[in-house]
Structures are given as structure tokens and as C-alpha cells.
C-alpha atoms as a printed R data frame, in Angstrom:
   type eleno elety resid chain resno       x       y       z
1  ATOM     1    CA   MET     A     1 -15.669  -6.420 -25.039
2  ATOM     2    CA   GLY     A     2 -15.907  -6.819 -21.293
3  ATOM     3    CA   SER     A     3 -19.604  -6.358 -20.599
4  ATOM     4    CA   ARG     A     4 -19.572  -9.146 -18.017
5  ATOM     5    CA   ALA     A     5 -16.638  -7.495 -16.242
6  ATOM     6    CA   ARG     A     6 -18.501  -4.165 -16.190
7  ATOM     7    CA   GLY     A     7 -21.700  -5.812 -15.017
8  ATOM     8    CA   ASP     A     8 -23.865  -4.641 -17.919
9  ATOM     9    CA   TRP     A     9 -24.220  -7.987 -19.696
10 ATOM    10    CA   ALA     A    10 -27.248  -9.580 -21.277
11 ATOM    11    CA   SER     A    11 -28.195 -13.241 -21.170
12 ATOM    12    CA   SER     A    12 -26.737 -13.649 -24.668
13 ATOM    13    CA   SER     A    13 -23.372 -12.069 -23.728
14 ATOM    14    CA   ASP     A    14 -20.247 -14.137 -23.994
15 ATOM    15    CA   PHE     A    15 -17.243 -14.221 -21.667
16 ATOM    16    CA   ASP     A    16 -14.110 -12.438 -22.887
17 ATOM    17    CA   VAL     A    17 -11.020 -13.974 -21.332
18 ATOM    18    CA   VAL     A    18  -7.509 -12.583 -21.654
19 ATOM    19    CA   VAL     A    19  -4.622 -14.907 -20.897
20 ATOM    20    CA   VAL     A    20  -1.245 -13.232 -20.355
21 ATOM    21    CA   VAL     A    21   1.784 -15.379 -21.171
22 ATOM    22    CA   GLY     A    22   5.535 -14.927 -21.337
23 ATOM    23    CA   ASP     A    23   7.033 -13.257 -24.383
24 ATOM    24    CA   TYR     A    24   8.329 -16.533 -25.858
25 ATOM    25    CA   VAL     A    25   5.145 -18.594 -25.491
26 ATOM    26    CA   ASP     A    26   3.098 -19.403 -28.597
27 ATOM    27    CA   PRO     A    27  -0.220 -17.522 -28.121
28 ATOM    28    CA   ILE     A    28  -2.048 -19.665 -30.698
29 ATOM    29    CA   ASP     A    29  -1.128 -22.832 -28.813
30 ATOM    30    CA   VAL     A    30  -2.399 -21.356 -25.538
31 ATOM    31    CA   ALA     A    31  -5.679 -20.158 -27.106
32 ATOM    32    CA   THR     A    32  -6.247 -23.604 -28.609
33 ATOM    33    CA   ARG     A    33  -5.684 -25.298 -25.242
34 ATOM    34    CA   VAL     A    34  -8.070 -22.938 -23.433
35 ATOM    35    CA   ARG     A    35 -10.794 -23.532 -26.017
36 ATOM    36    CA   LEU     A    36 -10.425 -27.300 -25.588
37 ATOM    37    CA   LEU     A    37 -10.942 -26.939 -21.825
38 ATOM    38    CA   LYS     A    38 -14.055 -24.776 -21.894
39 ATOM    39    CA   GLY     A    39 -16.775 -27.124 -23.106
40 ATOM    40    CA   LYS     A    40 -19.362 -26.271 -25.731
41 ATOM    41    CA   SER     A    41 -21.996 -24.657 -23.520
42 ATOM    42    CA   VAL     A    42 -19.826 -21.704 -22.419
43 ATOM    43    CA   PRO     A    43 -19.802 -18.745 -24.843
44 ATOM    44    CA   LEU     A    44 -16.156 -17.720 -24.642
45 ATOM    45    CA   ASN     A    45 -13.777 -15.461 -26.546
46 ATOM    46    CA   VAL     A    46 -10.111 -16.012 -25.748
47 ATOM    47    CA   VAL     A    47  -7.407 -13.406 -26.307
48 ATOM    48    CA   VAL     A    48  -3.825 -14.392 -25.532
49 ATOM    49    CA   LEU     A    49  -1.347 -11.565 -24.964
50 ATOM    50    CA   ARG     A    50   2.364 -11.744 -24.398
51 ATOM    51    CA   ARG     A    51   3.642  -9.684 -21.452
52 ATOM    52    CA   GLY     A    52   5.473  -7.366 -23.829
53 ATOM    53    CA   GLU     A    53   2.165  -6.436 -25.477
54 ATOM    54    CA   LEU     A    54   0.529  -5.143 -22.299
55 ATOM    55    CA   GLY     A    55   1.863  -1.610 -22.851
56 ATOM    56    CA   ASP     A    56   0.077  -1.283 -26.202
57 ATOM    57    CA   PRO     A    57  -2.632   1.438 -25.934
58 ATOM    58    CA   VAL     A    58  -5.208  -0.688 -27.779
59 ATOM    59    CA   TYR     A    59  -4.760  -3.548 -25.321
60 ATOM    60    CA   ALA     A    60  -4.724  -1.105 -22.385
61 ATOM    61    CA   GLU     A    61  -8.190   0.132 -23.393
62 ATOM    62    CA   MET     A    62  -9.411  -3.419 -23.855
63 ATOM    63    CA   LEU     A    63  -8.183  -4.289 -20.350
64 ATOM    64    CA   ARG     A    64  -9.637  -1.167 -18.744
65 ATOM    65    CA   TYR     A    65 -12.514  -3.060 -17.107
66 ATOM    66    CA   ALA     A    66 -10.709  -6.365 -16.769
67 ATOM    67    CA   ARG     A    67 -11.010  -8.388 -13.601
68 ATOM    68    CA   ARG     A    68  -8.285 -10.773 -12.603
69 ATOM    69    CA   ILE     A    69  -9.638 -14.270 -11.997
70 ATOM    70    CA   CYS     A    70  -6.374 -16.124 -11.327
């Protein structure tokens, strides 16, 4: 995950997007809304994390090469 953020992507690579939401927001609802916005031609994986999950070591490794886009 994150090859586009690292800069070592191939033409077939998808975009991995992490959306961070408040602890009481439904992550499935947010992921569904993002997928509806993207269009079919964009290869996109969406991961929605609640703020309280950001300290998890697995997510910390996943976010190691993350780049903030908004």
C-alpha cells in the first residue's frame, strides 16, 4: 500500500486513500460516499479510520509514507 505516495508506482497501480473521521462517525458510510464520488476510471482503495485508531501500530506503518492531500 502506498506506492504512489512513495513514488515507485507502476501504470497499473491504484490510489490508496485514507480518510480520517471522528470517533463517532460511521466509517462504512464514509467509504461508500467516497466510492460514489470517484468515478469508474480511477483505481481507488479507500480506508476510513477513526481518530482513535491512529495510534494503532498497524495503521501507523500503513501511514508511514502517507501524504496529506486535504
